[in-house]
C-alpha positions as CSV (number, residue, x, y, z in Angstrom):
1,M,0.1,0.0,0.1
2,I,1.3,3.2,-1.0
3,G,0.1,6.5,0.1
4,G,-3.0,5.0,1.4
5,M,-3.8,3.5,-2.2
6,E,-3.1,-0.4,-3.0
7,M,-0.8,-0.9,-5.7
8,C,-0.8,-3.8,-7.9
9,A,1.5,-5.2,-10.1
10,M,0.6,-4.7,-13.9
11,Q,0.4,-8.1,-15.6
12,T,2.2,-7.8,-19.1
13,T,0.9,-8.7,-21.8
14,A,2.3,-9.6,-25.6
15,Y,1.2,-6.6,-28.0
16,T,1.8,-6.8,-31.8
17,I,2.0,-3.7,-33.6
18,T,2.0,-3.5,-37.6
19,P,3.5,-1.2,-39.5
20,H,0.3,0.2,-40.9
21,D,-0.6,0.3,-37.0
22,A,2.2,2.1,-36.5
23,E,2.1,4.6,-39.1
24,V,-1.7,5.3,-38.0
25,F,-0.6,6.3,-34.5
26,R,2.1,8.4,-35.8
27,D,-0.1,10.5,-38.4
28,L,-2.6,11.1,-35.2
29,V,0.3,12.0,-32.7
30,T,1.6,13.8,-35.8
31,F,-1.4,15.6,-36.3
32,L,-1.9,16.1,-32.4
33,G,1.3,17.7,-32.2
34,E,0.7,20.3,-35.4
35,D,-3.0,20.8,-35.8
36,V,-4.7,20.7,-32.6
37,F,-4.7,23.0,-29.8
38,D,-6.5,23.0,-26.0
39,Q,-6.3,26.0,-24.6
40,R,-7.1,29.9,-25.3
41,Q,-5.0,32.4,-24.0
42,R,-6.0,35.7,-22.4
43,N,-5.3,37.3,-25.6
44,G,-7.4,34.9,-27.9
45,A,-4.5,32.6,-29.2
46,I,-4.5,29.0,-29.3
47,A,-2.2,27.0,-27.7
48,K,-1.6,23.7,-26.1
49,S,-0.9,23.3,-22.2
50,D,2.1,21.6,-20.4
51,A,-0.1,18.4,-19.6
52,F,-1.3,17.8,-23.5
53,Q,2.2,18.7,-24.9
54,R,3.3,16.2,-22.5
55,R,1.5,13.3,-23.6
56,I,2.2,14.3,-26.8
57,S,6.1,13.8,-26.2
58,E,5.1,10.8,-24.4
59,A,4.0,9.4,-27.4
60,R,6.5,10.3,-29.7
61,S,9.1,8.5,-26.9
62,V,7.1,5.4,-27.0
63,F,7.5,5.7,-31.2
64,K,11.3,6.6,-31.0
65,G,12.1,3.9,-28.4
66,I,10.5,1.1,-30.8
67,G,12.1,2.8,-34.2
68,V,9.0,4.1,-36.2
69,Y,8.6,7.5,-34.9
70,D,11.2,8.9,-37.6
71,G,9.3,7.1,-40.6
72,A,12.4,5.0,-41.3
73,N,11.0,1.6,-40.7
74,L,7.6,2.9,-42.3
75,K,6.3,4.0,-45.6
76,E,6.7,7.3,-46.5
77,N,4.3,10.0,-44.5
78,H,2.4,12.0,-47.1
79,N,1.0,13.9,-44.5
80,G,3.6,16.3,-43.9
């Protein structure tokens, strides 16, 4: 028990991600990183909150960790 909360060990499961799956998720993360904003500033400008930006960065790190974010192991990205 940690901080009054019971902690359970996460059971691992083997997942398979195809090159197409990776490309779809990579394109989604790219879209979120470039075209989606979750905050409006007082001056009316739109921006990404720190929490949203952290999530995008974490997703990019996962893709880099498995070697797909840079596109080297995927088909050409036609979305930019």
